[in-house]
N, C-alpha and C positions, 0 to 999 in steps of 0.2 A: 901722544895719551892714546892709549887704546879706547875702542867703544864704550865697553863697560864702564871705564872709569869717567868717560865724559858723561855716561848718563846718569853716573852715582853722583856727579859733580853738580848737574842739574836739578838732581833731585835735593842736595842739600841746599842749595840756592834758593829754590823755591820755598822749601820748608822755612828756611832764614826769613825770606820777605814774607810767606802767608802761610804762617803755622795752621793755623784755624783750617784754612781751605785745603792745605796740604794734605792733614790728618784726616779731613774727612773723605778726600778724594780716594787715600789708600784704604780706608776702611770701607768705602763704597766698590773698591776693586777686590778688595780680599771678600766680599760678601760676596759678588758675582762669580768669583772662584770657586767658593764654598758650595754654593748652589748649583754650579753647572756639575762639579764633583759629583754631588749627590743625585742630581739629575743622570748622570751618567752611570753611578753605580745603582740605581734603581732601573734603568734602561738594562744592563746586563742581566741584573736579577729576575727581570722581566721575562729576557730571552731564555736564560738557563732554564727558568721554570716550565715555560713554554716547551723547551727540548725535552726537559724529563718528562712533561706529560705525554707527548707525542711519543717517546718510548714507550710509556707504561701501556700506553693505548695499543701499541704496536705487541709489545712484549706480556703485557699482562704482571701479576706479581710474580716476585721470585718467590721459588718452591724451596730451593737448596742450590749449592755450588760443592764443586769439590775440584781441589789441584789434583789436576791428572795428565797423562800423557796420549796424544791420538796416535792410535796405532795403524789404522786403513778403514778403509770402506766408503770413502766419500771423496769422489773424483780421485786426482792423485794420491797416490798412498806415499806419506811422509811423515814422519816421528815428529812432533811437535810435543812442547811443555807449555801448558798454560791451563785455564779455568773453564770447568765445564758448567754452564748455568742453565738452569731449568726454571724455566718461566710456564706461566698458565697457558700462553699462547704460541711458544716457540722455545727450542733448545740452542744454545749459543755456546760454541767454543770462542772464548775470546782470550786474548791477551793484552794488557795496556788498555783495557776498555774497547778494543776492536776487536771485531770477530777474525779469528787466524782464517786464511786464506778463503774468507766468506762460507763460513761454515755454521749456517743458520738454517735451523729444520722446523718448518712449520709444525704445530702440534696434530694438524690434520693429515701429515704424512705418517707420525709414527703409530705403528701398530702394537709394538713390544719394547718395553724396556726392564732390561735383567743385569740384576748385578751376581758376579760368581765369583768364586773363590780359587784357587789356584789348583784344586782337582776337576772344577768343572770348567775351566778355560776355553775348552774346545767345543764345550756343548752349545747347540744353536736350541732357539725355539721353532718347532717345525708346525707346519697347518695343522698335522695330526693332535700332535700335543694340545695348539692351541682352541681346536676344537672339542677335546676330551677333557682338558683339565681347566680350561678358560684362560684368557691372555693375563699374561702376568701371574701366572699359576705359582711363580717361585716365592715359597715360604720366607718368613724374615730368617736369614742365616744364623747359623749357631755361632757361639763367640768362637774366634780362634785366635792365636797370639801369631798366624803366620801374616806376615803384611804382603800379600800378593791379592790384588781385587782387578777383576776386568767389569767395566760398564758396556753393555751391548745394546744397542737401540736399532731394532727392526723398522725396516720403512715397507709403506706399501708395494714400491718396485722389485722389491725380494732382498735387497741390500741389506748389510750389518754394519752399522758404524761400531767402532770398538775404541776403548780408551782402557787403558791398563796402568797401573802405579804397584810400587814396590815400597811406599812409604805409610799405605795405612791396609788394615785388614779388611777383609770383605765385611764383617759386621760394622765398622767402622764407616765404611763408602753406603752401605745401607742406611747407616742412621743419617746420613748427612742427607740422603735421596729420599729419606721416607716420605715426605709429603708430596713430593715431585711423582714419586710412582705410584702413590694412593690416587693424585690427581689424574694421570695419564691412564691408570686402570679404570677410573670413572669414566673417562672421555669415550677408552676403547669399547667398554660395556654397551653406553647408550648409542653409541654407533651402530654395533651390532644389533642392539634392538631395533634402531631405525631400518636396519637392511631386512629385517624379516619379513616375512609378507603378512599383510594383515588379513585374518579370515574373517570372514563375516560372522555378525552374532548368528545363534541359532534360528531366532526367530526370523531374520532376514534371509537366511537360506533356504527355511520352509516355503517362505513367500516366493523365493526365487525359484524353487521348485515347481511350486503351485503353478507361476506363470509359464514357466518352459512346459509344463504339461499343457496347458490350456493354448499355448503356440503351436505344439505338435498336433493338437487335436482340430485347427484351425479355427479356435475361437477367438484368436487376436493376431494381429498382424507381426511381423518381426521385428518392424519399427516400433510397436507398441511393446513388445517384448523387450528390447532392447534399453528403449526409454524406461520402462520401469525397473528391469536391473539395474541401471545405473543409479537412479533414484534409491534402491534399498541399498545400494553399496556408498552412496553419499557422494556420488563421484561427481 
């Protein structure tokens, strides 16, 4: 007789001899198993939520995504087909939930984000264009029926990461990424403003000039002049 049949026969005999205690034992076992399964589900749910929270803290809110092919510009150039996902804090090119060949770009490394059509695929945002027209100066594209669009991400180190699709029009891609384009434009404008030199207020500038004159005349020492200058500049 097999082991399973032996155990089943023992259960039958116990139930026949002590029906009440047998049922109570079975009920208790079932209760314990149910509680264990519930605890495991709760633990799994908590771990899943913790992982989501960690990812959200790293990525920020998702602003848009598009299915598109990677063309080149990031490490070894090789064509891939996956999703370009743009978050508040970074850009990911992922397939089945995992970044393809580690293609994750922090928002702080991005200086431009451009969507172009078939006629403009070879165009690039130059330093001159960014200085004269502003970063992300590309206006919302006109509606076109040509399904050919390219996404170009400019990086601080001068590289341009390119993605291309022949399944969507330029307008459709721009619509999918509109929130992300606006967000990254705001980040770049804020960063540009921070990098601009701070000019002291007119009153402070006049005060500094006054103390510079006093120092030149020998009325105050160089140390006193530098200390007053730092005070007026708020340093």
